[in-house]
N, CA, C and O atoms as a GROMACS GRO file, in nm:
protein
  352
    1MET      N    1  -2.058   2.092  -0.028
    1MET     CA    2  -1.980   2.144  -0.139
    1MET      C    3  -1.937   2.028  -0.229
    1MET      O    4  -1.906   1.919  -0.181
    2LYS      N    5  -1.937   2.052  -0.355
    2LYS     CA    6  -1.888   1.954  -0.451
    2LYS      C    7  -1.740   1.983  -0.475
    2LYS      O    8  -1.704   2.085  -0.534
    3ALA      N    9  -1.655   1.892  -0.429
    3ALA     CA   10  -1.511   1.914  -0.430
    3ALA      C   11  -1.457   1.939  -0.570
    3ALA      O   12  -1.372   2.025  -0.589
    4GLU      N   13  -1.506   1.863  -0.668
    4GLU     CA   14  -1.454   1.878  -0.804
    4GLU      C   15  -1.479   2.018  -0.858
    4GLU      O   16  -1.392   2.078  -0.920
    5GLU      N   17  -1.599   2.070  -0.834
    5GLU     CA   18  -1.633   2.203  -0.883
    5GLU      C   19  -1.552   2.312  -0.813
    5GLU      O   20  -1.502   2.404  -0.876
    6VAL      N   21  -1.541   2.300  -0.681
    6VAL     CA   22  -1.469   2.400  -0.603
    6VAL      C   23  -1.321   2.402  -0.641
    6VAL      O   24  -1.262   2.508  -0.658
    7ILE      N   25  -1.260   2.284  -0.654
    7ILE     CA   26  -1.118   2.278  -0.687
    7ILE      C   27  -1.094   2.327  -0.830
    7ILE      O   28  -0.995   2.396  -0.856
    8ALA      N   29  -1.184   2.292  -0.922
    8ALA     CA   30  -1.169   2.340  -1.060
    8ALA      C   31  -1.179   2.493  -1.065
    8ALA      O   32  -1.103   2.558  -1.135
    9ASP      N   33  -1.273   2.548  -0.989
    9ASP     CA   34  -1.288   2.694  -0.984
    9ASP      C   35  -1.165   2.759  -0.920
    9ASP      O   36  -1.119   2.864  -0.965
   10LEU      N   37  -1.113   2.696  -0.815
   10LEU     CA   38  -0.995   2.748  -0.747
   10LEU      C   39  -0.873   2.746  -0.841
   10LEU      O   40  -0.796   2.842  -0.844
   11TYR      N   41  -0.856   2.637  -0.916
   11TYR     CA   42  -0.746   2.630  -1.012
   11TYR      C   43  -0.757   2.739  -1.118
   11TYR      O   44  -0.657   2.802  -1.153
   12SER      N   45  -0.876   2.761  -1.169
   12SER     CA   46  -0.891   2.862  -1.272
   12SER      C   47  -0.865   3.003  -1.218
   12SER      O   48  -0.805   3.085  -1.286
   13LYS      N   49  -0.908   3.030  -1.097
   13LYS     CA   50  -0.887   3.162  -1.037
   13LYS      C   51  -0.741   3.185  -0.999
   13LYS      O   52  -0.688   3.294  -1.020
   14THR      N   53  -0.674   3.082  -0.944
   14THR     CA   54  -0.535   3.100  -0.902
   14THR      C   55  -0.441   3.107  -1.022
   14THR      O   56  -0.325   3.145  -1.006
   15GLY      N   57  -0.488   3.070  -1.140
   15GLY     CA   58  -0.410   3.091  -1.260
   15GLY      C   59  -0.394   3.239  -1.290
   15GLY      O   60  -0.293   3.281  -1.347
   16GLU      N   61  -0.493   3.318  -1.252
   16GLU     CA   62  -0.489   3.462  -1.271
   16GLU      C   63  -0.405   3.530  -1.163
   16GLU      O   64  -0.321   3.615  -1.192
   17SER      N   65  -0.430   3.490  -1.038
   17SER     CA   66  -0.361   3.552  -0.925
   17SER      C   67  -0.365   3.454  -0.807
   17SER      O   68  -0.449   3.364  -0.804
   18ASN      N   69  -0.275   3.471  -0.712
   18ASN     CA   70  -0.271   3.380  -0.598
   18ASN      C   71  -0.343   3.434  -0.475
   18ASN      O   72  -0.314   3.391  -0.364
   19VAL      N   73  -0.435   3.525  -0.493
   19VAL     CA   74  -0.505   3.584  -0.379
   19VAL      C   75  -0.645   3.525  -0.360
   19VAL      O   76  -0.728   3.583  -0.290
   20TYR      N   77  -0.672   3.412  -0.423
   20TYR     CA   78  -0.803   3.351  -0.413
   20TYR      C   79  -0.802   3.236  -0.314
   20TYR      O   80  -0.701   3.167  -0.297
   21GLY      N   81  -0.915   3.219  -0.248
   21GLY     CA   82  -0.932   3.111  -0.152
   21GLY      C   83  -1.076   3.068  -0.149
   21GLY      O   84  -1.161   3.126  -0.216
   22ILE      N   85  -1.104   2.966  -0.071
   22ILE     CA   86  -1.240   2.912  -0.061
   22ILE      C   87  -1.306   2.967   0.064
   22ILE      O   88  -1.255   2.952   0.175
   23ASP      N   89  -1.420   3.030   0.045
   23ASP     CA   90  -1.502   3.076   0.157
   23ASP      C   91  -1.593   2.960   0.195
   23ASP      O   92  -1.687   2.928   0.121
   24VAL      N   93  -1.567   2.896   0.308
   24VAL     CA   94  -1.641   2.776   0.346
   24VAL      C   95  -1.783   2.807   0.390
   24VAL      O   96  -1.865   2.716   0.404
   25ALA      N   97  -1.814   2.934   0.412
   25ALA     CA   98  -1.950   2.970   0.451
   25ALA      C   99  -2.048   2.944   0.337
   25ALA      O  100  -2.160   2.897   0.360
   26ASP      N  101  -2.007   2.975   0.213
   26ASP     CA  102  -2.097   2.952   0.100
   26ASP      C  103  -2.035   2.863  -0.008
   26ASP      O  104  -2.101   2.834  -0.108
   27GLY      N  105  -1.910   2.819   0.010
   27GLY     CA  106  -1.846   2.728  -0.084
   27GLY      C  107  -1.800   2.792  -0.213
   27GLY      O  108  -1.777   2.722  -0.311
   28LYS      N  109  -1.787   2.923  -0.215
   28LYS     CA  110  -1.745   2.994  -0.336
   28LYS      C  111  -1.598   3.031  -0.326
   28LYS      O  112  -1.544   3.050  -0.217
   29VAL      N  113  -1.534   3.041  -0.443
   29VAL     CA  114  -1.395   3.088  -0.450
   29VAL      C  115  -1.399   3.239  -0.463
   29VAL      O  116  -1.461   3.294  -0.555
   30LYS      N  117  -1.331   3.306  -0.369
   30LYS     CA  118  -1.336   3.452  -0.365
   30LYS      C  119  -1.197   3.509  -0.343
   30LYS      O  120  -1.104   3.439  -0.302
   31ASP      N  121  -1.184   3.639  -0.372
   31ASP     CA  122  -1.061   3.712  -0.344
   31ASP      C  123  -1.053   3.733  -0.192
   31ASP      O  124  -1.140   3.797  -0.133
   32VAL      N  125  -0.949   3.678  -0.129
   32VAL     CA  126  -0.940   3.684   0.017
   32VAL      C  127  -0.916   3.826   0.067
   32VAL      O  128  -0.950   3.857   0.181
   33ASN      N  129  -0.857   3.911  -0.015
   33ASN     CA  130  -0.835   4.050   0.027
   33ASN      C  131  -0.966   4.126   0.036
   33ASN      O  132  -0.983   4.211   0.123
   34GLU      N  133  -1.058   4.097  -0.053
   34GLU     CA  134  -1.187   4.167  -0.052
   34GLU      C  135  -1.275   4.124   0.066
   34GLU      O  136  -1.345   4.208   0.124
   35ILE      N  137  -1.273   3.996   0.100
   35ILE     CA  138  -1.363   3.949   0.207
   35ILE      C  139  -1.295   3.938   0.343
   35ILE      O  140  -1.361   3.910   0.443
   36GLY      N  141  -1.162   3.959   0.347
   36GLY     CA  142  -1.091   3.963   0.475
   36GLY      C  143  -1.071   3.828   0.540
   36GLY      O  144  -1.071   3.818   0.663
   37ILE      N  145  -1.055   3.724   0.461
   37ILE     CA  146  -1.028   3.590   0.516
   37ILE      C  147  -0.881   3.560   0.496
   37ILE      O  148  -0.832   3.558   0.383
   38TYR      N  149  -0.811   3.537   0.605
   38TYR     CA  150  -0.668   3.508   0.598
   38TYR      C  151  -0.637   3.384   0.680
   38TYR      O  152  -0.700   3.360   0.784
   39ASP      N  153  -0.541   3.306   0.634
   39ASP     CA  154  -0.495   3.189   0.707
   39ASP      C  155  -0.354   3.215   0.757
   39ASP      O  156  -0.279   3.293   0.700
   40CYS      N  157  -0.322   3.149   0.863
   40CYS     CA  158  -0.187   3.155   0.916
   40CYS      C  159  -0.101   3.056   0.837
   40CYS      O  160  -0.138   2.939   0.824
   41TRP      N  161   0.013   3.100   0.786
   41TRP     CA  162   0.101   3.013   0.708
   41TRP      C  163   0.149   2.897   0.794
   41TRP      O  164   0.166   2.786   0.743
   42ASP      N  165   0.171   2.919   0.921
   42ASP     CA  166   0.219   2.814   1.009
   42ASP      C  167   0.117   2.700   1.017
   42ASP      O  168   0.154   2.583   1.023
   43THR      N  169  -0.011   2.734   1.019
   43THR     CA  170  -0.116   2.632   1.022
   43THR      C  171  -0.113   2.548   0.895
   43THR      O  172  -0.123   2.425   0.901
   44LYS      N  173  -0.101   2.612   0.781
   44LYS     CA  174  -0.094   2.539   0.654
   44LYS      C  175   0.031   2.453   0.648
   44LYS      O  176   0.028   2.341   0.597
   45SER      N  177   0.141   2.505   0.697
   45SER     CA  178   0.267   2.432   0.695
   45SER      C  179   0.257   2.304   0.777
   45SER      O  180   0.299   2.197   0.732
   46TRP      N  181   0.200   2.313   0.897
   46TRP     CA  182   0.185   2.195   0.981
   46TRP      C  183   0.085   2.097   0.923
   46TRP      O  184   0.103   1.976   0.934
   47ALA      N  185  -0.021   2.147   0.862
   47ALA     CA  186  -0.119   2.059   0.798
   47ALA      C  187  -0.053   1.980   0.686
   47ALA      O  188  -0.078   1.861   0.670
   48PHE      N  189   0.031   2.047   0.608
   48PHE     CA  190   0.101   1.981   0.499
   48PHE      C  191   0.200   1.878   0.552
   48PHE      O  192   0.209   1.768   0.499
   49LYS      N  193   0.274   1.913   0.657
   49LYS     CA  194   0.370   1.820   0.716
   49LYS      C  195   0.301   1.695   0.769
   49LYS      O  196   0.349   1.584   0.749
   50LEU      N  197   0.188   1.714   0.837
   50LEU     CA  198   0.115   1.600   0.892
   50LEU      C  199   0.053   1.514   0.783
   50LEU      O  200   0.046   1.392   0.796
   51CYS      N  201   0.010   1.577   0.675
   51CYS     CA  202  -0.045   1.503   0.561
   51CYS      C  203   0.064   1.416   0.498
   51CYS      O  204   0.041   1.299   0.468
   52VAL      N  205   0.180   1.473   0.476
   52VAL     CA  206   0.292   1.398   0.418
   52VAL      C  207   0.333   1.285   0.511
   52VAL      O  208   0.363   1.176   0.464
   53ASP      N  209   0.334   1.309   0.640
   53ASP     CA  210   0.369   1.206   0.737
   53ASP      C  211   0.269   1.090   0.730
   53ASP      O  212   0.310   0.974   0.736
   54ALA      N  213   0.140   1.120   0.718
   54ALA     CA  214   0.039   1.014   0.708
   54ALA      C  215   0.056   0.933   0.580
   54ALA      O  216   0.044   0.811   0.582
   55VAL      N  217   0.085   1.000   0.470
   55VAL     CA  218   0.106   0.930   0.343
   55VAL      C  219   0.228   0.840   0.350
   55VAL      O  220   0.224   0.726   0.305
   56LEU      N  221   0.337   0.890   0.407
   56LEU     CA  222   0.458   0.809   0.418
   56LEU      C  223   0.437   0.687   0.508
   56LEU      O  224   0.491   0.580   0.482
   57THR      N  225   0.359   0.703   0.614
   57THR     CA  226   0.328   0.590   0.702
   57THR      C  227   0.249   0.484   0.626
   57THR      O  228   0.277   0.365   0.640
   58ILE      N  229   0.151   0.527   0.547
   58ILE     CA  230   0.072   0.431   0.468
   58ILE      C  231   0.162   0.358   0.369
   58ILE      O  232   0.149   0.237   0.351
   59LEU      N  233   0.252   0.432   0.303
   59LEU     CA  234   0.341   0.369   0.207
   59LEU      C  235   0.438   0.272   0.274
   59LEU      O  236   0.471   0.168   0.216
   60LYS      N  237   0.484   0.304   0.394
   60LYS     CA  238   0.574   0.213   0.465
   60LYS      C  239   0.501   0.083   0.502
   60LYS      O  240   0.558  -0.025   0.488
   61VAL      N  241   0.378   0.095   0.549
   61VAL     CA  242   0.300  -0.024   0.584
   61VAL      C  243   0.276  -0.108   0.460
   61VAL      O  244   0.287  -0.231   0.465
   62ASP      N  245   0.243  -0.044   0.349
   62ASP     CA  246   0.220  -0.116   0.224
   62ASP      C  247   0.347  -0.187   0.179
   62ASP      O  248   0.341  -0.300   0.130
   63GLN      N  249   0.462  -0.122   0.195
   63GLN     CA  250   0.588  -0.182   0.156
   63GLN      C  251   0.619  -0.304   0.243
   63GLN      O  252   0.670  -0.404   0.193
   64ILE      N  253   0.588  -0.297   0.372
   64ILE     CA  254   0.610  -0.410   0.462
   64ILE      C  255   0.522  -0.527   0.422
   64ILE      O  256   0.566  -0.642   0.421
   65ILE      N  257   0.397  -0.498   0.390
   65ILE     CA  258   0.304  -0.604   0.351
   65ILE      C  259   0.350  -0.670   0.221
   65ILE      O  260   0.346  -0.792   0.208
   66MET      N  261   0.394  -0.590   0.125
   66MET     CA  262   0.435  -0.643  -0.005
   66MET      C  263   0.566  -0.720   0.002
   66MET      O  264   0.588  -0.810  -0.078
   67SER      N  265   0.654  -0.688   0.097
   67SER     CA  266   0.784  -0.755   0.105
   67SER      C  267   0.777  -0.885   0.183
   67SER      O  268   0.872  -0.963   0.181
   68LYS      N  269   0.668  -0.909   0.252
   68LYS     CA  270   0.653  -1.031   0.332
   68LYS      C  271   0.632  -1.150   0.239
   68LYS      O  272   0.552  -1.140   0.146
   69PRO      N  273   0.701  -1.262   0.261
   69PRO     CA  274   0.680  -1.378   0.175
   69PRO      C  275   0.536  -1.430   0.186
   69PRO      O  276   0.476  -1.426   0.293
   70SER      N  277   0.484  -1.477   0.074
   70SER     CA  278   0.344  -1.517   0.072
   70SER      C  279   0.320  -1.660   0.117
   70SER      O  280   0.205  -1.702   0.130
   71GLY      N  281   0.425  -1.737   0.140
   71GLY     CA  282   0.409  -1.875   0.185
   71GLY      C  283   0.392  -1.973   0.070
   71GLY      O  284   0.345  -2.085   0.091
   72GLY      N  285   0.431  -1.933  -0.050
   72GLY     CA  286   0.423  -2.021  -0.166
   72GLY      C  287   0.536  -2.123  -0.164
   72GLY      O  288   0.602  -2.140  -0.062
   73PRO      N  289   0.557  -2.190  -0.276
   73PRO     CA  290   0.663  -2.291  -0.280
   73PRO      C  291   0.801  -2.228  -0.262
   73PRO      O  292   0.826  -2.115  -0.302
   74ASN      N  293   0.887  -2.304  -0.202
   74ASN     CA  294   1.022  -2.257  -0.176
   74ASN      C  295   1.104  -2.271  -0.305
   74ASN      O  296   1.138  -2.382  -0.345
   75MET      N  297   1.134  -2.160  -0.369
   75MET     CA  298   1.202  -2.162  -0.498
   75MET      C  299   1.348  -2.206  -0.486
   75MET      O  300   1.402  -2.262  -0.581
   76SER      N  301   1.412  -2.182  -0.373
   76SER     CA  302   1.553  -2.219  -0.361
   76SER      C  303   1.570  -2.371  -0.358
   76SER      O  304   1.669  -2.421  -0.410
   77SER      N  305   1.476  -2.445  -0.300
   77SER     CA  306   1.488  -2.590  -0.297
   77SER      C  307   1.451  -2.650  -0.432
   77SER      O  308   1.501  -2.756  -0.467
   78GLN      N  309   1.366  -2.585  -0.508
   78GLN     CA  310   1.326  -2.635  -0.640
   78GLN      C  311   1.427  -2.598  -0.747
   78GLN      O  312   1.428  -2.660  -0.853
   79ALA      N  313   1.510  -2.500  -0.722
   79ALA     CA  314   1.608  -2.456  -0.822
   79ALA      C  315   1.715  -2.563  -0.844
   79ALA      O  316   1.774  -2.568  -0.952
   80ALA      N  317   1.742  -2.647  -0.745
   80ALA     CA  318   1.846  -2.750  -0.758
   80ALA      C  319   1.796  -2.871  -0.836
   80ALA      O  320   1.878  -2.952  -0.880
   81ARG      N  321   1.666  -2.887  -0.855
   81ARG     CA  322   1.612  -3.002  -0.926
   81ARG      C  323   1.623  -2.984  -1.077
   81ARG      O  324   1.617  -2.872  -1.129
   82ARG      N  325   1.639  -3.094  -1.145
   82ARG     CA  326   1.644  -3.093  -1.290
   82ARG      C  327   1.502  -3.087  -1.346
   82ARG      O  328   1.409  -3.137  -1.282
   83PRO      N  329   1.484  -3.029  -1.463
   83PRO     CA  330   1.349  -3.018  -1.519
   83PRO      C  331   1.286  -3.152  -1.555
   83PRO      O  332   1.163  -3.161  -1.562
   84ASP      N  333   1.366  -3.258  -1.576
   84ASP     CA  334   1.308  -3.386  -1.613
   84ASP      C  335   1.264  -3.468  -1.492
   84ASP      O  336   1.214  -3.579  -1.506
   85GLY      N  337   1.283  -3.411  -1.372
   85GLY     CA  338   1.236  -3.478  -1.250
   85GLY      C  339   1.338  -3.567  -1.184
   85GLY      O  340   1.314  -3.614  -1.073
   86TYR      N  341   1.452  -3.592  -1.249
   86TYR     CA  342   1.555  -3.677  -1.192
   86TYR      C  343   1.661  -3.591  -1.125
   86TYR      O  344   1.706  -3.490  -1.180
   87ASP      N  345   1.700  -3.633  -1.008
   87ASP     CA  346   1.807  -3.565  -0.938
   87ASP      C  347   1.941  -3.632  -0.972
   87ASP      O  348   1.945  -3.750  -1.005
   88ASP      N  349   2.046  -3.555  -0.964
   88ASP     CA  350   2.179  -3.612  -0.991
   88ASP      C  351   2.227  -3.698  -0.879
   88ASP      O  352   2.337  -3.752  -0.885
   0.00000   0.00000   0.00000
């Protein structure tokens, strides 16, 4: 299935009504009431919770990496020096 096409079709159909879903057997967006495909809300809820948890974990790891000092020059020791190179 081409994700861009399927999602674009799903967006256009759900603009009309919220009873459309993706039939994974043929990759088409169809009215779920007509073809009898139903999902359990609890399954979708847990999938969403786990997805958000994975994203938050990635963001936390990224934040830890970005907050770690890079080992460059120590700015606090250089801040006390005068720009002309002479110390008081």
